[in-house]
N, C-alpha and C positions, 0 to 999 in steps of 0.2 A: 410610328402611329404602333404599329405590329408588336417591334421591339417593346415598346411600353406595355402593350397588352401580355406579351410570354413573362416577364418580368413583374408583372402582377400578379400573373398566373401561378409563378415559381412562388413566388412571396408567402401566397395565400396557403399554396400546397404544403410549405415547407409551417408556414401555423396550425397550418389542420396537423402535421403529424407531430409536432411538438407538442399541440393540446390531447393528442391520443397514448402520447406517450404519458403525460403528467395524469388523466384518468387511469389507466391501465395501471399506472405505478404510485401511484398518490402514496400510499400508507410508506412503501417504501422509498421512495427518494425524501419525502417529508421527513426522514430519520436518518437518511444518507446527507441530508442536505444542513441538517441540524449543526448548533453548537457543537451537540456533541463529537464530532468528527476532530475540533479543531483538538479537543480534552486528550484522545482518544492518539492523535497524532503526533501531539507534543510530549506524551509520555511514550509514544514507541520511538521517537528521534532520541528525548533525552538518554532511556535506557540503553540503545544503541551505542552512541556516544559512548558512556561510561563504561560497558563491558568491551567494547573494541579496544581500550585505550586502557583498558584493566589486561585484556589475552596481551595486547600489543609490549607491554612494559615486560609481562613474564617472560615472552620470548625476547625480549631487548636485553633483560635482567643475566637470563641465563643462557643464552647464545641460543632458543630455540626450545619448543616445547617439552620433546624428548628431553630434553636434557634436566629439566626440572624437576625436584624431588614430588615421587607418588602423590604424596598426603598435597604439594600445590597442585597438582594437576586435576585430585580430586576435587579440592576444595574452590575450584574456578569453574569445573562442571560443575560441582552444587549449587555456588552462588548463580552461575547464569542460569540453571534451570529450575532454581526458584524464583527467579524477578522475571523469565518469560511467563512464568503458571501466574502471578502477582499481573503479570500484565494484560495475561488472559479473562483472569475476572474482575479487572479494571476496566475492562471493554464490554463484558458482559454485565455489568452495573451500569455502566453508563451509557449504553444504549438501549438497557430495560428502564432506566429512567427516561431517556427521551421518546422510548414507546410510548409509557403512560401519559407523558405532556400530550401525544398525539389521542392516544383513548385507555380510559384509568384499565381497558379492559386487556388493553395488551400487552403481552411481558418480552426476552430478550429472543425465546422457543418460538414463539408465534414470528416472532421477526426472521429468524433464522430458515423459519417454516414456508413462510413467503417469497423468502430468498432462492430456495431451493425448488419452489415451482416456478422461476422466476427465467425465462430462456438464457440469462448469463452467466446463471449459474451452471449450466454445461459448458458456455461458450469457457467460462472461467477452467472449470475441472479441466478441458482439453488444454488448456494452455498451463495448467501448472504438470500438468501429466508430460507435456513436452520440455519441460524446463529440468525437472525432476530427473529426466533421461541425461539432457546434458548435461545435469548437476555429475550425475554418476558416472557418464563418461569424461569429465573433466577431474573428478577425485580419481579413476581407476587411470590417468594419464600423470595424474599427480601434479595438475594444476590447476595452486590456487585462483590465478584470477581468470581461469576461465569457469570455474563454479560460480563467483563471485559475480561475473557475467552472467551466467544461465539467470541464477536467482534475482538482477537485481532487472532482467530482462523480462521477465514472466509477469513478478510483480509489477513494473513498471506497465506492461501490456493490461495486467487485469483491472487496473486503474483504467484505463484507457477504453475499456467494455465499460467500465460501469461511467465512465464522461457519457460516451457515448447513450449508453443504454436508458438513464436515467436524465441526462439535458442539465451534471452537474461539471463544468466547462473548469470550475477551479481543479478538479481528478488527476487535469493534464500536468500539471506543474509538478507533484510527484513523477509523474510518466515521463516528463522531459526530461526531469532529476538525475532517477535512474538509469535511465538511456544514456543518458552523457557517464553516469561512472560507470555505468557497463562497456563504454566506449575505451574512458580511458583506464579501465582494467584490461581490454586487449590492446590496446595502442600503447601502454604504457607500463607493461609487467612488472614492471622494478617497484613501484609501487608498492609497498607492505599491503596485504589483504585485509589485516585489520584497520589500518586509514583509508583505505575503500571504503568498512565497513560505514565508520567514523562518518567520513567525508560524505558518502551516497546516502545509508539509509537514513544514519542522524541527521546531517544538516538537509537531508531533504525530507525530510517527513518534520521538520522546525520547519521548514520554510513552508509546504503544505499545513502545518496547522494556525498559522501565520495568515495566509491565503484563505483560509476557512474559519475566517470572521463571517458570524452570522448574518451581517448584511452584504457581504460580499455573495455568498453562498448562495443565498437564493433571491439573485440578480435575474436569474434562466426563466423563473416565473413569471418574469413581466412582458 
């Protein structure tokens, strides 16, 4: 009987904690759990695959980036920069629309402001700072696999923080995928970095987009 009481008490405590998280992060959670994340993840995944295969194609065709003609390298960097900028704009527009569906007064900047005020933002910053330090160390050592592993691990951890802070278990899909990709990079360094990007970020975010269907993402509210 005592064990049943303890179990019941723990279940009630967990339920109270969940309700407190939902109450304190209601607006942010509704945006992050909306179908908007699905389209953003799908775009990130698709772009990651296309750009990674483009870079890998240049590497294989010329035998390395440094062996490619200068105009090819400039064009490659330019296309990549413009594409990433377009992805950033698409993300801002998508989240703005999602915010306005919650409340017409909200904008992407209001969403960003509330996110920066949330404790998860500082935690996210610390994780990314450590990832940057690891990336710099890997780059100085000329180890592309380590650089990829640091980036994948850092971003995967950020998604884990969001999963915990906003009770969005679906975010763990991309976390586990990126952790697995980081492990492949570290233990199978012969795999080309751009192939890792396509398989890690590309396929990872496409799977995440599939898992982010509204009826699944909104499940934790029940």
